[in-house]
C-alpha positions, -999 to +999 in steps of 0.1 A: +808-594-238+773-591-231+747-608-254+710-604-252+692-627-279+657-614-296+638-623-323+633-610-363+617-625-387+621-658-372+657-654-361+665-656-325+697-628-323+720-617-295+737-585-292+774-577-281+777-541-268+744-537-295+764-544-323+745-569-339+762-604-348+738-631-367+740-665-343+709-689-354+691-698-321+666-716-336+646-723-371+639-699-395+602-697-384+581-671-366+568-691-332+533-694-329+513-667-309+480-674-290+445-656-307+435-632-281+400-617-276+396-584-261+423-591-237+405-631-230+425-660-246+410-689-265+435-718-267+410-730-290+418-711-317+450-724-314+440-757-315+422-757-346+449-743-366+481-735-353+498-726-386+469-695-390+476-683-353+514-680-363+502-651-388+489-629-356+520-629-335+513-611-304+527-572-298+557-592-271+573-613-301+583-581-320+617-570-319+624-547-289+654-526-292+657-509-263+691-517-240+688-551-221+696-550-183+728-569-167+717-602-152+712-586-117+687-563-129+671-595-141+671-610-119+658-583-093+627-574-120+619-606-118+622-618-088+601-586-073+573-592-100+565-627-089+561-611-056+533-590-061+500-597-052+467-615-068+446-591-085+413-605-094+417-604-131+447-602-139+469-624-162+500-650-154+518-663-175+532-702-169+565-709-174+579-742-174+601-750-141+633-766-162+640-738-183+633-709-150+656-727-127+684-729-162+674-695-162+681-681-126+714-703-127+723-681-158+713-650-138+732-657-111+762-668-125+769-633-133+781-644-171+765-641-202+786-661-220+783-684-198+770-717-208+746-724-188+724-698-208+688-711-212+680-698-247+639-700-258+612-700-237+604-736-238+574-752-224+574-782-244+574-805-211+545-789-198+516-800-231+506-829-237+510-825-273+523-799-298+490-803-316+463-794-297+485-776-271+467-789-241+478-787-206+492-822-190+469-830-163+481-829-125+507-800-126+517-786-095+529-754-092+568-752-082+579-788-096+559-786-129+557-748-135+563-709-119+536-685-123+550-651-137+528-617-142+520-602-174+549-577-172+575-603-158+565-623-189+569-599-211+604-590-199+616-625-204+599-632-240+621-596-249+650-604-239+650-644-246+621-651-269+595-681-271+603-713-286+589-714-319+549-728-323+542-727-287+515-703-272+523-688-245+502-702-214+484-675-198+463-679-172+436-652-152+433-649-109+398-656-102+382-651-070+377-680-043+364-680-015+383-659+011+415-662-019+428-651-050+442-676-072+456-683-106+435-704-129+457-727-142+435-754-160+409-735-180+372-749-186+364-767-213+331-760-228+310-776-255+291-756-275+261-772-302+232-752-319+197-761-309+189-774-344+223-800-344+225-808-306+253-838-325+275-814-336+295-801-305+326-775-307+353-774-278+360-738-267+384-731-234+374-704-212+388-690-178+363-693-148+369-650-151+356-648-184+319-636-187+288-656-199+285-631-228+322-644-241+309-676-241+283-663-262+303-642-286+322-669-293+295-693-297+280-665-322+315-668-341+318-705-345+281-709-355+283-680-380+248-662-367+241-633-381+244-596-364+205-597-366+197-627-354+190-632-316+205-661-296+202-673-261+221-702-244+212-732-220+235-755-207+228-789-196+228-802-163+241-841-153+201-850-150+200-841-185+177-812-181+181-777-193+185-743-179+186-710-196+217-689-187+198-656-183+220-635-168+252-633-196+272-605-173+281-632-149+313-650-145+318-685-158+323-691-123+294-675-112+275-696-133+292-727-121+300-735-155+320-766-156+344-787-184+332-811-202+293-790-199+272-788-227+262-756-235+233-747-262+233-723-281+191-713-294+182-691-327+151-668-325+129-675-352+114-652-380+079-651-363+099-645-327+092-676-311+118-696-295+123-735-308+124-744-270+086-731-266+074-746-291+059-783-290+071-811-314+035-815-324+031-774-329+060-779-353+038-779-387+015-747-375+049-732-363+057-734-400+026-721-414+027-691-392+063-683-407+045-688-439+021-661-426+028-621-431+004-597-423+006-562-406+033-563-378+011-557-341-023-566-355-020-595-338-046-611-316-041-629-274-055-655-269-082-661-237-067-682-214-098-682-192-108-653-177-076-636-192-095-603-210-081-580-182-040-592-188-049-594-232-067-558-225-032-541-208-008-559-228-022-547-263-024-513-248+014-511-240+023-527-270+012-497-289+032-473-266+055-469-302+088-458-279+086-488-254+079-511-284+110-499-307+131-503-270+120-544-274+124-546-307+160-538-312+172-556-284+185-523-263+167-542-229+193-567-236+218-548-223+199-532-190+183-559-183+189-564-138+193-593-126+207-584-089+177-558-080+159-575-052+127-553-060+125-568-093+116-603-107+151-612-120+148-599-153+118-629-161+090-601-167+111-579-189+123-610-212+089-622-211+070-594-220+098-592-249+091-625-266+057-616-266+064-582-278+090-593-305+057-623-315+032-599-318+053-576-338+066-599-361+040-601-385+041-641-384+012-645-360-033-639-367-027-646-324+000-661-299-007-676-266+001-658-238+011-687-215+047-682-209+035-644-197+007-658-178+027-684-157+054-656-149+029-628-134+012-657-115+047-666-102+060-630-091+026-619-081+000-640-064-027-624-066-030-628-103-027-671-101-054-692-114-080-677-136-102-656-122-113-620-133-089-590-122-087-558-128-067-546-161-056-514-143-045-532-116-023-561-138-008-532-160+005-513-125+018-546-118+037-545-151+048-514-153+061-513-118+080-553-129+090-539-165+108-505-144+127-525-116+140-552-141+154-526-164+165-508-140+202-491-146+206-482-112+222-513-101+224-500-060+202-477-051+217-454-027+194-444+007+178-407-002+161-388+020+125-369+014+125-331+019+102-307+024+096-275+008+105-256+036+098-220+017+120-227-010+111-219-051+088-248-062+119-252-087+140-256-071+123-278-044+114-298-080+145-304-095+157-317-060+130-341-060+133-350-101+167-356-089+160-381-061+140-398-078+163-405-110+192-418-082+170-451-077+151-454-109+165-448-141+148-469-166+132-468-198+092-470-176+110-440-161+117-422-193+084-433-208+055-429-184+069-408-153+057-379-144+057-351-113+027-336-097+033-308-062+015-320-034+004-297-008-013-299+029-023-276+049-026-282+085-064-270+101-053-262+133-018-240+126-022-237+092+015-252+089+018-259+046+038-289+036+045-290+003+064-320-015+070-334-052+063-368-063+068-388-093+035-405-108+032-436-131-002-428-141-031-406-133-060-418-115-090-396-119-124-394-102-154-389-126-179-367-109-205-388-088-246-382-086-256-378-052-289-397-063-292-432-063-318-459-082-330-483-056-355-514-064-378-524-038-409-545-034-438-531-016-464-553-001-494-539+010-516-548+038-546-555+015-542-592+008-562-585-027-531-565-041-501-584-053-467-567-044-457-538-063-418-534-076-407-500-073-373-483-089-368-451-066-351-423-065-335-416-031-300-402-017-271-418-023-259-406+018-298-411+029-312-432+053-341-457+050-364-431+059-355-416+026-362-447+010-397-446+032-403-410+019-398-420-020-421-450-018-448-429-007-449-406-033-461-439-055-484-454-031-499-427-015-491-444+019-483-429+048-438-437+053-452-443+092-468-474+086-441-491+063-412-514+077-380-522+054-363-559+054-338-575+032-354-608+026-332-636+017-333-675+015-376-672+026-363-653+054-359-621+071-320-611+067-322-581+087-352-556+093-339-526+091-343-491+114-352-457+099-324-444+114-297-464+092-280-457+065-286-470+024-256-476+022-260-510+039-280-517+011-261-535-018-275-534-051-282-571-051-304-572-021-342-583-021-354-548-004-392-559+006-409-526+023-442-541+040-474-513+054-485-526+088-504-502+110-500-464+117-489-447+147-511-424+170-503-407+206-498-432+230-524-432+260-530-455+288-559-469+271-546-470+238-545-503+217-509-513+205-503-538+178-473-560+176-456-565+143-446-606+136-424-621+114-440-647+099-423-676+080-440-701+056-425-735+062-436-770+047-433-808+060-415-832+043-418-870+045-396-884+075-359-908+053-358-926+082-379-953+097-388-934+130-421-920+116-425-889+135-398-871+125-408-846+099-381-822+082-395-783+080-384-767+044-384-728+040-404-711+009-423-683-003-420-649+009-419-638+047-446-616+056-452-582+083-481-591+102-494-562+122-518-579+153-535-559+179-519-565+212-549-569+232-565-599+208-536-624+202-548-654+210-540-686+182-572-683+170-573-651+164-536-652+146-550-680+126-575-663+110-556-630+107-530-653+087-556-669+068-572-635+057-537-621+051-530-654+023-566-653+009-548-643-021-536-673-027-551-699+000-585-712-007-604-713+022-619-751+035-651-755+027-677-760+063-674-799+050-635-795+051-640-780+089-653-805+103-629-832+096-602-816+115-589-828+146-619-819+172-596-839+201-568-820+192-589-790+197-599-800+226-565-808+244-552-774+229-579-756+246-560-753+283-528-744+268-541-706+251-535-674+266-556-663+296-586-654+293-584-617+307-557-616+280-577-623+243-609-609+234-636-628+231-648-633+194-614-623+182-610-654+163-644-648+143-640-622+122-611-624+097-606-587+094-595-584+128-561-573+113-579-540+096-585-525+128-587-491+122-559-463+131-560-470+170-539-501+163-500-496+165-463-509+157-446-504+190-409-510+168-386-513+139-359-525+149-350-564+140-369-576+171-401-552+161-416-548+195-400-553+228-429-553+249-451-579+234-468-597+256-446-618+282-433-654+266-456-669+296-487-661+280-479-684+249-486-718+248-459-739+248-472-760+217-489-745+187-528-752+187-534-777+150-557-755+126-576-773+095-551-758+069-517-751+090-501-750+123-487-720+143-456-726+159-427-701+175-397-702+160-362-684+160-352-654+135-343-684+110-366-700+112-351-734+115-362-750+154-390-742+182-389-724+205-418-743+229-399-723+259-391-690+270-372-672+294-395-651+315-368-624+320-368-619+281-386-595+262-379-609+228-401-606+201-410-642+186-413-652+149-443-676+138-441-701+114-468-714+097-463-748+090-481-769+056-485-805+053-474-815+020-512-826+010-529-796+025-503-771+006-508-787-027-546-785-020-556-750-011-518-733-017-514-711-050-474-715-056-480-692-090-499-665-077-481-666-043-447-651-067-466-630-088-456-596-089-469-562-105-445-538-119-455-499-108-448-471-138-415-466-122-400-496-128-392-478-165-378-451-153-343-444-159-317-425-140-304-396-169-267-395-168-252-363-190-219-368-202-190-360-186-160-340-206-122-357-194-111-321-185-135-320-158-120-356-142-085-336-145-101-305-122-120-325-100-082-348-096-065-313-086-094-303-062-087-296-027-103-326-004-099-334+034-081-365+041-101-391+057-101-407+091-081-439+076-053-417+065-045-385+086-014-363+080+012-361+112+016-321+110+052-312+121+043-282+139+016-301+157+032-322+166-003-343+161-025-364+130-046-344+118-074-339+089-050-322+070-067-309+033-049-319+006-044-305-029-028-321-060-012-303-091+007-312-123+041-300-126+055-322-152+043-346-174+055-382-192+057-386-228+031-411-228+004-404-202-019-430-188-052-418-178-073-440-152-109-432-151-118-446-114-152-462-121-150-490-095-163-472-065-156-495-031-172-487+003-173-504+034-211-517+023-215-509-017-196-514-043-206-499-075-192-492-113-201-459-131-212-461-162-209-423-174-197-417-207-168-396-202-161-381-236-121-372-243-105-355-277-087-384-301-060-352-304-047-324-292-054-326-256-044-297-238-028-294-204-012-267-206-042-251-182-032-280-158+002-280-154+013-250-129+053-252-139+065-222-156+059-227-192+078-212-225+050-204-250+074-211-273+071-251-265+032-254-266+037-291-280+045-299-250+013-298-235-006-314-262-011-353-264-025-377-284-047-410-281-028-438-289-052-471-269-081-472-250-085-500-225-125-509-220-145-529-194-178-542-207-204-552-178-206-546-142-192-556-111-196-594-109-189-604-148-173-581-172-146-580-206-118-562-212-112-551-251-087-528-267-087-501-291-050-491-307-037-473-334-006-488-348+028-470-347+034-478-384-001-478-402-017-452-384-049-472-387-070-481-354-079-518-347-105-528-322-085-563-301-108-587-287-089-613-275-078-632-304-098-616-324-084-580-345-104-561-364-102-521-382-123-497-368-128-462-375-124-432-352-161-424-339-161-456-327-134-453-299-154-430-275-179-447-251-192-457-219-167-488-218-133-466-219-115-476-190-081-466-194-067-443-218-035-440-234-020-405-245+013-396-265+028-364-263+030-350-297+067-335-298+073-375-292+052-388-319+071-366-343+107-376-332+096-411-336+082-406-370+114-387-382+132-414-366+109-440-388+108-423-421+149-421-421+150-462-427+114-467-445+089-450-460+068-427-440+035-439-422+003-421-417+011-391-400-016-396-376-037-423-356-066-425-367-065-416-410-087-451-420-076-467-446-105-482-472-114-511-453-145-529-440-145-514-403-164-538-373-192-518-350-182-526-314-203-508-300 
């Protein structure tokens, strides 16, 4: 008769023709079963307490009252199951080779009453012991065991049962390079806590188990509460530790090996990690944990020119929905470790650590060193400790957080489509859907909006309409067309000191406009002026009248010299040559060659007008002596008799030809003031191009009583003792002083003196600008620049099209960047215009062109929540932050590690640089959520409590 065994209440039964007759096949105990966690085996549970595991038997140990098939049918079902291909993640079971062969003999015999009946499945030969149930080492498939798929295993258990106390040996199929394989031996890991490294707990895992299962097992083993945040480290062979950041990968992908130590770390109450705290700061950490302040009211230490980073972080930290996202650990489920455009989740995790520390309420200030290091690692422009722009850091951070938290794991290719005459609603919806197909993160949910871009070809009139996403609005400030420039005016009258003037000129004007503006203050004709940039005691550049003022920077030292006037040039008219003159001092030799002297420039250079027909060294000497008479003392007649008469006699033969020099020119100290017939031939760097030929200049300068004169190059660094006859380059003159003569006759204090004109006190008043004006300017039609033309598909060529941007859809949190810094090819400036912006009820309904629902006006109204400030200029400056605390509604001023409460009337200033606005419906939604879990906070940012306030302005 057919006999089929099954288990019930610890008894093994056989059925004959479905009429049971009790036949004891094993002890009266329910066999043990392995504990199953989420479909994954955990052998440790069996090893720890086999008696407990017996109480939770798996389903296949329960009696199955279905009809047991015949022996041939059993053989076909099992053998067909064994032939099925391996699939990754599937469960296969190990069956002892001895029992399986006995079963094969039994079913092939065809006699159910045969003595070859194998009995319950017995895998005792596969285990080292019957306590921990570890597999023996070196088991070989086909010799020691047989692999069965889950279905075949359950058939055999239902038909024959499993020996009492033995756990099923379940193994997973893993994917190896170019093949699939059943993992017979589990990975045995040693789990320890960071606070107790000496007490390991052994747990076994399949290579296909996720690292998250390892973390879950460790949390259960060490009784960690659900509210506590944990992370894992692995200890490498060399003793170093490495973070297991991505818990969604498998044990195989994480390269975890049997015997490896896995450390679980629990975050401190103050938001820090124990491993991030140096040993010498543990006592400080305990003090910080004892401190209890308002969450979010926490400064950031300046690591050295990192105020720009601190300002951006404080603004972002006070965006309520983003901060809640990190505080409630929702980011952990969305970390994207495989995004090639991201930072492997490191930026998101570093930012999360900062937020948790700042909002723990246990810190007065924190040191963002780890975050700074991460930023520098992924963005080399922020390496080191140079000053940077807070808006640039903010842009990088938002993009980095978005890519690290992008829910789209594999971005599909999306082709951008033009409107092609379709309705705006349809095109906008398509553009936003395409954007969301590649970009879907908390950053997109919070900060991304949509604007409409319209391009019009100036030739064919073709109109191109696209809708593009934005993360922030960079709005221009209305720019004044005037510019204030400071210059020094040097008169031809040697008795007058140089005058400092502050001139208002057109921003896009020319050098001639600068001269015209100065003429109104001095009464000197613009034609009698030459403009030069003086740097390091020499002329860096002498400007022509047609050159643009944009080539002059605010930091340049601009000197405007009065020279001889112009008149009509006739055959017998005289012309003046304008000579650039440098002052040099001889320095004693530093070597044994006493004939060597060094020459050092000093003082301010001059542009001196000299009549062309009176060019001689004698005349030039006296002209220059007259020009320097305010701070150079004339020698007495006795001093002149001490001159080098021999040198004078030797130099007479080296003077220009007699016909070129007017007699008596050396006797008149006022030859420079020769009257209206004097001329200035040119205004270029070589002021005159038809000066007397080089052959008319002496080869060496003639020695005089106070100083000597030499022709030099434009830098004043070398003598030009010889000239090329074919050139007409204007020579530069150097006045060389002996140290003793300079000390005796040259008054350095008087030479450096100058006076300020009344116009220096003039300040160009700037009227305040409304934020709405900046937004209007942002949406104004503009023409593309030559460097950025648009390719017209109709004309088939690049065109300087007109472009207009319009706001279509606004985000929950709107970031407005005020473009205070202006950079051009020749100039850089900061606009310190006061922009007046509302604290509440900023209404964008007039700027959004998308059809609006009148019943949802709050979708276009915003309240201010944070401001990034920049104080100072281009070369140096300091960033701070105003921010409204999401819990208390109180405004605070964040200045690096210092935090102080402020009132609303202190927020608006000329330093405002980046504004953060939150949509009113979002604020109400967040307040509703908060009120359900704790007492309601102040309904609006800015209702100040009664406390001390700091004046930040």
